[in-house]
C-alpha positions in Angstrom: 6.8 0.8 6.8 9.1 -2.0 7.8 9.6 -5.0 5.6 12.7 -6.4 7.3 15.3 -4.5 5.3 16.0 -0.8 4.6 16.6 -1.8 1.0 13.2 -3.4 0.6 11.2 -2.5 -2.5 7.6 -3.6 -1.7 5.0 -4.1 -4.4 1.2 -3.7 -4.2 -0.7 -6.9 -3.9 -4.3 -5.6 -3.6 -6.2 -2.5 -2.5 -9.5 -2.2 -0.6 -12.2 0.3 -1.5 -15.1 0.3 0.9 -17.6 0.6 -2.0 -16.3 -2.2 -4.2 -14.1 -4.4 -2.0 -10.7 -5.8 -2.8 -9.1 -5.1 -6.2 -5.9 -6.3 -7.8 -5.9 -3.8 -10.7 -2.5 -2.4 -9.9 -1.0 -5.7 -8.7 2.8 -5.6 -8.6 3.0 -1.8 -8.8 6.0 -0.5 -6.8 4.8 0.9 -3.5 5.7 4.6 -3.5 4.5 7.6 -1.5 2.9 9.0 -4.8 1.0 5.8 -5.4 -0.2 5.6 -1.8 -1.3 9.3 -1.9 -3.1 8.6 -5.3 -4.9 5.6 -3.9 -6.0 7.4 -0.8 -7.3 10.3 -2.9 -9.3 7.7 -4.9 -11.0 6.4 -1.8 -8.8 3.4 -1.1 -8.6 2.8 2.7 -6.3 -0.3 2.9 -3.6 -1.8 0.8 -1.7 -5.1 1.1 2.0 -5.0 0.1 4.6 -7.7 -0.3 8.4 -7.8 -0.4 9.8 -11.3 -0.7 8.0 -13.4 2.0 6.9 -10.3 4.0 3.3 -9.1 3.7 1.9 -6.0 5.3 -1.5 -4.4 5.4 -1.3 -0.6 5.4 -4.2 1.5 6.6 -4.3 4.6 4.3 -6.9 6.4 6.3 -4.6 6.8 9.3 -1.3 7.0 7.4 0.8 10.1 8.0 2.7 10.5 4.8 5.2 13.0 6.3 6.3 10.7 9.1 5.6 7.1 8.1 6.6 6.6 4.5 
């Protein structure tokens, strides 16, 4: 994930569950491999993350944790 700097520490803005829609339950949680893996296991398919003025949507259903994060 690129956020414009190798020192970036992105935070979760919202997560998308196909059954319930967008959720901000864990808003501002630091985005880590463990968190993304946990969210994907819970059925979350898409997350939106932010670092400074950079926002990115990350598709968890196609994310390869060993090569991308």
